[in-house]
C-alpha positions, -999 to +999 in steps of 0.1 A: +137-104+054+115-084+028+084-107+020+058-085+003+043-052-005+021-050+025-004-021+019-010+010+001-018+043+019-045+061-001-055+094+011-094+104+009-114+127+027-141+101+037-128+068+042-162+049+049-177+068+018-145+059-002-147+023+008-186+022-004-175+035-040-148+015-042-170-017-039-194-003-062-167+006-090-141-020-088-160-048-067-135-049-035-154-053-004-142-033+027-130-046+056-124-032+090-104-002+102-100+021+133-085+053+147-048+062+152-055+087+184-019+096+187-014+105+147-046+124+140-058+096+112-085+070+108-088+045+083-109+018+065-091-015+049-095-034+020-078-066+022-061-083-009-051-117+009-021-105+034-021-073+012-043-047+015-055-011+005-056+015+036-082+045+030-070+070+052-085+102+065-078+127+087-099+136+120-073+162+136-054+183+108-030+198+134-021+164+150-019+145+115+006+176+104+030+164+132+027+127+125+050+104+102+017+091+085-002+122+088+020+146+069+023+125+036-017+121+040-025+157+042+001+164+010-022+139-008-054+150+004-046+188-006-039+173-041-075+158-041-065+126-025-046+094-039-015+074-031+000+089+001+027+063+006+034+025+009+046-003+032+066-033+027+064-062+048+092-076+069+094-105+091+126-090+109+127-053+109+155-049+134+179-070+114+167-053+080+171-016+095+205-025+107+214-041+074+200-014+052+215+015+076+249+001+071+247+006+033+237+042+035+200+039+043+184+065+063+158+047+079+145+056+115+147+033+145+115+009+145+084+022+167+058+007+180+021+012+165-014-001+172-049+005+164-080-006+181-109-018+159-145-016+164-148-048+182-122-039+207-094-061+194-061-044+193-039-045+162-002-043+168+030-036+147+066-021+145+074+001+118+107+018+103+102+048+078+127+070+059+125+108+067+103+118+040+072+096+027+056+101-007+040+082-037+073+084-053+099+077-026+110+048-008+082+031+016+084+023+049+090-013+065+068-029+089+065-057+110+030-072+120+025-084+155+014-124+148-001-128+181-023-097+179-054-094+159-056-096+122-022-116+119-031-149+135-032-181+113-069-181+114-074-143+099-049-148+077-065-184+063-100-163+060-090-136+042-068-160+018-107-175+011-124-143+006-143-139-025-151-102-030-181-090-047-165-089-082-169-128-080-133-140-070-103-138-044-082-108-054-045-103-046-021-072-055+000-084-081+020-051-091+020-018-080+032+007-108+045+041-102+051+070-123+082+088-114+105+117-128+137+097-131+139+060-130+173+059-123+171+080-092+144+064-080+152+026-082+187+034-067+165+050-038+146+021-033+175-003-035+195+017-008+167+026+015+145-007+017+164-030-006+140-034-034+160-042-067+177-043-085+152-030-113+154-045-146+136-037-183+101-048-182+083-065-204+054-039-204+074-013-225+107+002-227+100+031-206+094+010-174+116-012-149+107-037-126+118-056-093+103-083-076+093-085-040+079-120-030+054-129-055+047-096-064+062-064-086+071-030-080+071-011-115+086+022-125+075+041-151+089+073-166+067+100-164+060+122-196+064+154-171+071+162-136+052+142-111+028+165-087-004+159-070-020+177-098-008+151-122-021+121-107-029+093-110+007+085-106+000+051-092-015+020-114-025-008-090-030-042-108-050-067-094-052-104-100-090-118-095-085-158-087-122-177-090-129-195-057-157-210-074-145-224-110-183-227-121-193-193-115-191-165-143-158-156-150-144-124-141-143-094-166-112-074-172-118-037-160-099-006-152-113+020-131-098+054-121-103+061-084-091+080-056-064+094-073-053+059-089-059+037-116-069+000-105-065-026-135-081-059-125-073-091-144-087-127-145 
């Protein structure tokens, strides 16, 4: 079953520098990260509870061009950086892939993945991706190994209680995507990964919303062609939840950074 938006893959030339800039401009603390030796990419993570931002870079362009995550990351980088693709979490990837493919999806068979952290711990997952990944195409599915690093009960509890530099715990609330054709994109999302149906959004007549767990995927009709040159095509809505209610309230902010628009609301 699909449970949430798992993470957003945001391509940048230098993930470490981007993590530092994101902390300075938005107030989000960078977490760990690691290297995908077989894929030509490496990353830094910014945790938002159990969802996260993956700031991804490329250390081997030829290797990345042949890998499933490297190719969309390179396309984003060649346009200056920004949202490369995104992922949806599932707790039963084999069943979901079988069900969706029976309805006409084009998901590949699940494959294993892992990343070794600097502390030596290994993070493991399984994922299934459609044939083409991009900022406005269907995402990939991922199921995390809850017995491996980062997904134990203790680590998840620590993330839930994390206070970011902006002064609160932060959650990913809505991923808003500018798309050239809402009907076509919403149909592809429903068919390929089971997100939908999309309904008219209260945010405006040119938008449609679909829930996924406690989050929302929002499609907004773009005014013109959606290309890397027209980014940001992604608006990331974040909710700041005070942990200490005696602290100074978080002020709303909007920041355009890394080819995306970040909107933080208290």
